[in-house]
N, C-alpha and C positions, 0 to 999 in steps of 0.2 A: 343544536348540534353538539355532540360530545367532542372532547379533545381528540384530534387526529392521532392515530396509533401507527407505529412503524413496525414492520416485520421484515426479516430477511429469510428467504426460502432457497435452499440449494436445489437447483433444477437438474434433472438428468435427461438425456436423449436429444439435446440440441446439437445441430450439426453446422448451421450457417446463420447468416444475418437474418434470413427470412424466418427462421425458427424464433429468433429473438423478437422480431416484429409480431409473430403470431402469439407468443406468450403475453407480450405487453398488451396487444389489442384485446385478447380475451379477458385479461385481468381488468382492464379499464372499462369493459362493458358492464362489470358488476356495479350495482348501485352502491354508492358510498366510497368507492375507490377513487381517490383524488389523484394519485400518481403511482406509476409502476415503471421501474427502470430495470432492465434485464441486461446483464453483462455476459457475453458469450465466453470470454476468456476465463473468468472466475466461476461461470455457470451458476450465478446467483441472481435472484430477483429481489429488489428492494421495493416494498409496497407501503404506501401511506393510505389509510382508510379510516372510515368512521366505524368504530367498534359496535355502535348501536345498530348498524345495518348489516355488517358482515362479521364473520368470525373465521378462525383458521381453517375449519373444515370446508367451508364454501370456497375459500381461496385455493386450497389444495385440489378440491374437486374440479374447479375451473381449469387449473393447470393440467390435470389429468385428462379432462375432456378435450383439451387442445391437442392431446397426443403425447404429452411429456410426463415425466415422473418427478417425485420428490425424494432426494437422498435422505434416508432415515438411518438412525442408529438403533442398536438393540442393547438392552441392559438386563443382565440376570443378577438378581439380588437375593441373598439368603436373609430371611426375615426372622428376627428373634422376638420373643415375647408374644407370639400369637397364641391366645388362650383357646380359641375355638374358631369354627367356620364364620361366625358373625364378625370376629375381628378381621378375618381375611376379606370379607365383603366390605367392611367399613374402610379398610385401607385401600381396597380397589377403587372405591368411590372417591376417596380423597385424592388418589393419584390421577384418576381420570379427569379430575377438575383442573389439573395443572395445565397451563397453556404450553403447547408444544408436545404433549403426550398424545400419541395417536391411538395406541392400543395398550391395554394393561390387563394382566391376568395374575391374580394372587391365589396360590393353592395352599390350603391349610395342611394337607397331608404331607407335602414335601417341604413346607415352610419356605417356599420360593416365590419371588415375583418376577415376571417377565414383562418387559415394556418395550414398545417401539416408539421412538420420539424423533423430533426434528432437532438436530444438534446445534443449529444456528439460533434456536429460540430458548432451549433449556439444556442444561448439562446434567451429567450423572450426579455431580456433587449436589446440585439443587434438588434432584430427585431424592437423594439420600437424606437431605435435610428435611424434606417434606415427610419422609417416613418417620424420622425422629420426632417431628412436630406432632405427628398422629399418635405418638406414644409407643413406637416400636424402634427396633434397632436394625440397621441395614448393613450387611457385609457384601461387598462387591465380588461377584464371581467372574464377570466379563473383563474386557479390556478397559483402557483409559477412555474417559469421556471425550476428550478432544480428538481421539482417533476415529470417532464415529463417522464423520463426513468423509474423512480420508479413506476409510474402509469401503464406504459405498462407491467412491470414485475408483478405488483399486479393483473392486468387483466388476465395475463397468469395463475397465481396461483388460482384466482377465477374460471377460466374455468376448471382447473384441479379438484378443489373442487367440482364443479357441476357435472362433469363427474363421480367422485368418488362416490358421493352421489347416483347418478342414478345407478351406477354399484352395490353398496351395496343393493339398493332397490330390484333389480332383483336377485342378486347372493345369498343373504341369504336364501330366501325361496327356490330357486333352489337347494342349497346345502342341506338344511334340508329335502326337499322332496326326493332327490336322496339318501341321507344317510338312510332315513326312509325306502325306498324301499330295499336298500342293506341289511339292518339289520333286516328288518321285524317288526319294532316297530312303524312305522308312524301312522297307525290307532289307536293303543293304546295310542299314544302320544296325538292325537287330540281328540279322542272320548271316551277313556276308553276301557279296555280289553273286557268288556261284549258286545261291539258292533262290535268287529273284524269280527266275523263270519257272522253277518248280512250284513255288508258292502261288504264283499267278495262275498256273494251270489248275491248281487245287481250289481256286476261287477264294484264296485268302489274301489276295492283293488288296490294298486299301481302297481300291475302286469298287469292291464288291458291295452288294446290297446291305449286308449286315454292318458294314463299317460305320455308316451314318447313325445306325441304331446304337453302336458302341459310343460314339461321340455324344449322342443324346443322353445315354445313361450316365456318362461322366458330367455332362453339363447341368442336368436337372437338379442335383443336390446343391450346386453352387447357386443356380438361379433362384431356387425356391426355399432354400434353408439358409445358406450364407447370406443371400440377398433379401431375405424376407423382411428385414427391418426397413429396407427402402420402400417396399410396397406398403407396409403399415404406415410409415411416415408420410408417404405420398398421399395415401387415402385420408389420413387425418388432416393433412395440410389443405387438401382440396375441400374437405368437409367444412373447414373453417374459412373458406372463401379466399385462400391464398395459395401460392405455389412456392415450394422450397427446392433445395438441392435434391432431395429424395425423388421429387417428381422427374427431374432431368435424368437421374440415374436409372430409375424404374422404366421410364420411356425408352431411353437409349438401349439398355440391355434387353428389354422385352421385345423391341422391334427386331433386333438381330436374332433373338431366340425364336420368336413366333414365326418369322419369315422362313426359318430353317425347318419347321415342322412339316409343312406340306411337301417339301422336297424329300424329307426322310420317309414320309408315308407313301411316296411314289406318285403323288398327285401332280407334282410339277418337276420339270427338269431344272438343274442348276446346282450351284455351290451352296453348301450349308455354312452357317456362320456361328455355330455353337461356341467355338473357341473365342470369338470376339465378345460374345455376351459374358462368358465366364471370366475372361481376362479383365474386362471392364469392372466387374464386381469385385474381383480379387485385388486388383491394383488399388481401387478406391478404398477397399477395406484395409489394405496395407497402409495407405496414406492416413486414414482415420486413426488407425492404431498408433502410428508414429506421432500423429498430431496430438492424441490424448496424452501420450507420454511426455511430449515436449511442453504441452500446456501445464502439466504438473510442475515442471521446473520453473515456470513463470511465477509461481507462488512460494518459491523456496524461502524468500525473505520472511514471510509470515511463519513458515514452519520453523525457521531459525529462532524467531522471537518466541514462539511457543516452547521451543526446546530450552530456552533460558530458564523456564520456571523450575524452582526447586520442587522435589517430589514430597519431601517431608520437612517438618519443623520441630525443633526441640523447645518445648514450652514448660513453664512452671505453673502447676495447678495443684492446689491443696498442699503447697509446700514441697511437692515432689517434682523432679525433673523428668518429663516423659516425652517420647517422640510420637508425633501424630502425623497423619496425612495432611498435606498443605490445605486441603479443603476444610479441615476441621479447626483451623486457627480462627479465633474470634477477635473482634476489636477489643482492646484492653488487655489481651493476653501478654504476659512477659515472655519474650522469646530470647533464647540464648544462641549466639552464633560464635563458633570457634574459628581460629585462623584457617584460611583455606576453604571455608564453607560459603555457600551462597546464602544471601539474605533472603528469607522466604517470602516476606510481605513488606509493605511499607510501614514505617514506624519512626519513633523518636528515641534516640539513645538515652537511657537512664543511668547506665553505669559502664565504665570502661572507655578506653581510647584505642583507636586503630586507624588504619588507612583503608579506603575502599576503592576498588577498581570499578568505575562506572562507565568504562569505555563501550561496553556492549549496548548501552542505551543512549549515551550522550555523544559518543565519538571522541571524547576527551581521553588522550592516552595516559595522562598523569593521574596517579591515585589521589583521592581526596581525603584529607584528614577529617576524622569524626571524633567528637567528644560529647559528653552529656548535653542534651538540649538540641542537638543537631539532627536533621532529618536523614533517614535512610530510605533507599529505593529498593523495592523487591527485585530479585534476580541479579543484583550486583554482587560482587565478590569481596568478601572480607579478607584482607591481606595479612595483617600482623597480629593485633591483639584480640582478646576475647571481648565481645560486646553483649550487653543486655539492653534490650529495647522494648518499648511498649508498642504493640501493633495498633496502627491507626487506620489503615485501609487494607481490606482483605477481599479475596474473590474478584469480582468484576470492577471493584473500585480502585484497585492498585494501579500505579502508573503504567506498568507493563500491560495490564489488561486494557487500559484506556488507549495506549499506543496501538495495540493490536486492532482494537475496534476502529480507531481513526484510519489506520492503513486499509483495513477491509472496506470501510465506507468509501474511501477515496478510490480504491480499486473497482468498486461496484458502480461508481458514478460514470456518467458519460461526458466526454470532452466535447466542446463545441465543434472541433475539427472533424468529429465523427458524423456530423449532420449530413454532409454530402454523401458519404458512403451509405448512410441509412436511406437517403432519398433514392439513390441508384438501386439499392438492394430491393426496395419496395416494388420496382417495376422490372427488375432484372430477369427473373425466370420467365414471366410472360413474354418479354422481349426476345429471349433466347428461343423459346418455342416458336415464336413467329418467324424468327430468322431461319430456324430449322425447316419449317414448312416451306418457306420461300426457297431455301436451298434445294429441297426435294423437287419442287415445281420447276425451278430453273434448270437443274440437271436433266430432269425427265423430259421436259418439253423443248428446251432450248440448248441442251448440251450438245457438244460436237459428236458427230457420228462415230460409232465404234467400228474397228476393223472387222472384216468378215469372219476372221478366225478368232475373234475375241472370246475368252472363256467366261465372259460376264454379259449381262444385258443392260439395256438403258435403265430399266427399273431398279435393278440391283445396285448399279453405280449410284443412282440418285439416293437410294435408301442408305447406303453405307456413308455417303457424305453427310446426310441428315443426321445419322447416329453420331458421327464425329463432332458435329456442331453441338449436339445435346450433351455429350460427355466432356467436351473441352471446357465448357463454361464453368466458372468457379466463383460462386458468390461467397464461399467460405473465406477466401483470402481477404475480401473487402470487409467482412464481418470481424475478422481477427486483427486487422491492421492496427487499429487504435487501442482496443482493450488490452492486448498482450503487451504493447509498449508501456501503457499506463501502469499495468500490474508490476512489470519489472522496474520501471522508474520509481514508483512510490515505494516499492520494497527496498530498492537501493537507497532511497532517501532515508528510510527508517534506520538502515544500518549506519548511516552517517549522522543520525540525530536530527534529521529534517522531516517534519511531518506536514504533508499536504492534506488539507481538509477535503478536497474533491479534485476531480480531473480538470475542472475549469481553472482552479488556482494553479495547478501544475502547468497548464498550457499558458496562462497569462504571465506567469513568472518568467517564462522564456522571452517575453516581449518587453520586459521592463527596460526603460531607458533613463529614468530619473529615480534615484534613491534618496529619500529624506530620512535622516537619522535623528532620533531624539538623543540629547546629550546624556542626561543623568540616567545611569543604569544601563545605558546601551553603549555609548562610546566610553563613558567613565564608569568607575566601580559603583557610584551612587552612594558612597559613604565617605565623609571627610577623613583624611589620613594626614598625619604629621609628615611633612615633606622636607622641612629645613629647620635647623636650630642654629641661631646666630648668637654668640655670646661676646661680652666685653672681657677684658683681661682678668677681672676679679673672680670669675667663676667658670667651672667646666660645663660642658653641654649636658653631661649626665646629672650633675647637681642641679642645674637649671630645670631640667625636665622633672627631676624628683620633687623639687619644691612646688613647681606649677601643678604637677599631677596630684600632690597631696592636697593642695587647695581645691582642685577640681574633683576630688574623691567624692563619689556619690552624686556628682552633678548630672542633671538630666538633659543638659544642653548638648546638642550634637558635637559642638567644638570642644567642650569640656570632656566629653566621653572619648573623643579621639586622642586627646592628650593623655588621659588616664590609660587608654588602651596601649599607647606607644610605650609608656613607662612599664606597664605590666609585661609587655612583650619582651622588653629588654631586661627583665628580671630585677628592676629597681625596687628597693624596700621603701614603701610609703608609710607615712605616719598619719595619725588622726589629727585633723586641724582643729583649732579652737577659735572662738570668736568669729565664726564664718558670717559674712554678709555679702549680699548680692546687689549690684546696682543695675537694674533692668536696662538693657540696651548698651551697657558699657563694659561690665566685667564683674569679677568677684574678688574679695579680700579675705584673708584669714591669717592666724598665727600658726607658724610651722617651726618647730625647734626654737621657740623664743624669737623668731624673726617675723616681722610684718611683711607678708608677701601679697602682692597685688597682681592679678592676671586680667588684662583687658585690652581694649582698643586704644588708638591714639587719643581719642577724645577723652577717655578716662584719665590718661596720664596728664593731659593738658589741664583738665579740671582740677587735678591734685597738685599741679604746679611742678611736676617732675620733668627734668631735662632728659633728652634722649641719649646723652652720654656718647655721642659720636656714632650712633646707630642709624642716622637719617639715610645715608646712601643704601644701606641694606634694606631698610623699610621700603624705600621707593622702588628698589629692584624687585622685591617680592610682590608688591602691589601691581607692578607692571606685568608680572607673570600670572596675574589673576589669582593670587593666593591670599588667604585671609591671615593677616599678620597679628598675632597676639603678643603684646608687649608684657614682659615680666619685670616687676620692680621689687627689690628687696631692701627693706628699711629706707624707703623713700628715694632709692636710686634705681633707674632703669638699667638692668644688667644683661638683658638679652631679648631675643625675639623667637617665638615659636610660630612657624608658618604651617597653616593647615589648608589642604586643598582636596578636592575630589579628583583623584588621579585617574589617568587613562587606564583602561583595561589592557591587559597584555594582548597584543595582536590587533588592537584597534587601528593603528596607523597602517599596518600591513594589510588589514581588511579593506580599508578605504583605497589604498594603492591598487589592490587587486581589482576592485570595482572600476577604478579609473582605467586600468589596462584593458578591461572588457569593453571600453567605449561608453561607459555610463557616466552621467552627471551625478555628483554627490553633494547633498546639502545637509546642514546641521540645523536643528530646531531646538532652541533653548529659552528658558525663562530668565537666564542670567543677563546682566547688562552687557553692552556691546564690548567693553574692555575685556571682561572675563571670557566672553565668547571668542573674541579675536585671539586671545592668549591660547585657548584650547586649540584653535585652528592652527596657530603657529607650531604648537607641540606636535600636531599630527603631520606637519610637513617636515619635521626634523629627520635627520638620518637619510636623506635622499628620497624619502617617500613622497608620492604625489598627494597633496593635501586636498582640502575641500574646494568645491567650486563656488558655493554660496553659503552664507551664514545668516540665519534668521534669529535675531536676538530679541530679548524682552517680550517673548511670546507667552502669555498666560496659559495655564493648562486648558482652559475652555476655548482658547483662541487657536489651538493647534489644528483642529479640524478645519477652521476657517482658512488657515494658511494653505492647507492642502487643496481646499476648494479654489482658492485664488490661482494656484498653479494649473488646476484643471480648466478653469475659465480662460486663463491665458493661452493654454493649449488650444482650446476650442476657437478662440479669437484668431489665432495664427494658423488655424487649420492643420495643426501638427497631429501626429499619431503617437505621441509620447504615452507610455504606460508608466504611471507614477506609483512607486512603492513607498510605504511608510514603515519604518522599523522602530518599534518601541517595546516597552515592558509588558504590554498586553493588558494592563490594569488602568493606570493613570492615562495612558494614551489610547484607550479603547475607542473614543469618538473619532480620533484621527485615523486609527487603523481601519475603522469601518468606512470612513470617507475615501480613503485611498483606493486606487484601482486594485492594488495588491497589498493587504496588511500583513506584515511579518512580525510575529511576536517573539521577542527574546525571552526565553524562560529558563527554568532549571528543571532537572530531571523529575522532580517531585511535583512540579506545577504544570501538569498537562492540561489543566482546565483552560489555560491560555490558548488552546487550540481553537477557541472561538474565532481566532484570526484565521484567514484562509491558509496561512503558512506559519508553522511554529518551529523555532530552533530550540530543541530540548536543552542544550547547553547554553550558557550565556556568551559563547564565543561569537563575536561579530563576523569572523571569517566564514562562518556558516552561511551568511547571506550570499557571498560570491559562489560558494559551492552549490547552494540551492538554485541560483540562476543558471549556473553552468549545467547542472543536472537537468533542469527543465529544457534548456536549449538542446541538449543531447537527446532527450526523450522526444521533443518535437521533431528533430531531424530524423529520428528513427521512424516516427509515425508517418512523416512525409515520404520517406523511402518505401515504407510498407504500402502506403496508398498508391504511390507511383507504380510499384510492381503490380499491385492488384488490378489497377486500371489498365496498365500497359499490357499485361498478360492477356486480359480479356479483349482489349481493343485490337491487338495484333493477331492472336491465335483464333478467335472466333471467325474473322474473315478468312484466315488461312484454311480453316477446316471447311468453310462454306465453298471455297474455291477448289477444294479437292486435294489439298497438299498434305493432309494429315490422315493417317490410318486411325480408325477408332481406338485401337489398342494403345497406340502412341498417345492419342488424345487423353485417354483415361489415365495413363501414367503421368502426363504433364499436369492434369487436373489434380491428381492425388498429391503431388509434391509441391504444388503452388502454395498451399497453406503451410507446409513444413518450412518453406523458405521464409515466409512472413514471421513465423514463430521463432525460427533460428536467428533471424535478424534482430528481433526484439531481445532475445536472450543475450546478445552481445553486450547489451547495456550493463549486465551484471559485472562484467570485467572492465568497464570503462573507468579510467582514472579521473576521479573528481578531486581536485586539490584546491 
């Protein structure tokens, strides 16, 4: 078996959860398809299949056979360097081989290529690169590649708008005329009461024979043109062995329409219900139009991320500075970015200094200083100086592209909480049809007797109540309850620098009760920093640091590097040491300005027989604070102490306090000894902050996963439902992240690869953990509200319709707006305050 392949297809024509089930079922029937997940809100299908058994064309054909379509984009390219028609045919064949290209036509006479392609599989930039690889040059005539799917969706919305307008054009006069007939006020409404008798004598009163024909003429276009999509959808659904919302609408409106025909033809006596059929279709069309527009807003976060992309880049090629489209930047290109411009792609600074605003990706409000050797993230904003950098990641490999892909994957996945809605949706429509038939039978055979002067019959009453049951039922709200909330929640997370790998991680994060934090790189900065300088009376702190840093100059030891970095930061002038020697495990010695300087630990000084010169109390205090104390001796006299420690990240204490306020237990996991670990714990509790609950010390890297497993086993033994999260840097802590119920990787904007964890914080700010959990809780609450509404609506209103309390037109209106409620409730998440 070949390596499984993944594809994402944009689906059109889905209206409810049954449509989702139909597409999934049809795709899974294909040999070689191992998984198919369809999302109603994003209208995408994610498919895993064996490429040796299936290809794109068969997958698309299967979707179309199920009665749905694929959103495709069109590209018009001007082709240069076509020598003859053979070149055109050769290019046509080359483009036709590209995965994602559905149709291609290259014309030599016009030097143009027209393509139809699937925008989730291939982009126009990739098509143009294929043209270049074939030896030609492509100039784009159409729109932006990333707009292709949006255009297809917009076309669908415009089509719905046109049908709605036509429906209203016929339904409004039909409704008014019908109501005028029923209430006897139509002639007075149009002509005044004094003309009522005259028009009645002329046979023009609404009770005349032609009036029903007028209603039929107005109703027919609504029924069979505006509502034709429901007939097609119902036929295809039934052909595939299932029943969806289209079946209910087609049945409900058709019963009312067809019942009215024999009355209009004069074969039966009674009341016509053309207005009921037309109003049902038009109201549901209105609901679907508003739903499509609202669904578009659930993906605004993705659109915002896409909008961050720079359109062009200024690069240096052949010694000249030129401006090119962003898609033409290659790895290794030197890119120039002026103050106020967006950084077009990921790269590394080679020249210049500046500050960069990365808030749009990381959520960090403060600009980050950049200098040669430091990484830049594409789509961030250069604030001050001119930067030259080498492009390291372009196209789909950039941090922004990976973030977009991760968010799209999360939005396309299914949350476990959706399983119940899926199970109900699978039997929902058949159940509703059964209830409708029982309603008809109950009212027809067992309904209370009608008054002798009633203007309706037992059969008509039963029929109308059955129609009400058919049109009140709404599987759409159940289908949209979870995916719309997930789309908005994951999008909101991306804006805050929080990336969820899938819907399951979004759901589980809201249930976290225990958070285990790795110390190094998570709570602390992960690099030693000079924290204290203690001197005797003979020397100043600046001079002590200068001498020690001169000795450590060029040292590869982390402690030595931290001393050298502190001196450099303070602008001290260092000198080249002579006679350098290192004593492994103890320290280093060298001549600096004709002085013998030794920098090392207490053991080194004791071995040399140097007294501490009254610095013992300071040494003990620093050691108690879990700091590494480096003693400095000048000419055989200890004159000071330089303390080095891995300092807390800004916001770590605040982050842990926030987690504690949320009712979570917080633990720290570290390889440091117990004394150092306890010192860090004390620092986290300073300033009135709530500190850690538990500290796990002296845990080796390979033992971190085992500690998490112990917590899980303890949970199982006590029959607790704790969800345990592990927070780490995503690399050294990978086994522990995988072992935890929810792995949370602390990253940097450029290191999106750490999204292998279920949840990734793009910035290194630990406060993002509390924000992620709060966002998950809010999203879960929204999903529960949506599901409650979807079930409550159907459980209450279907019986109400069956008992005769709902007119079919009111039922259609309620059904049309039930989905709008669910989507609008999900959209509230966009404005939620997550702090």
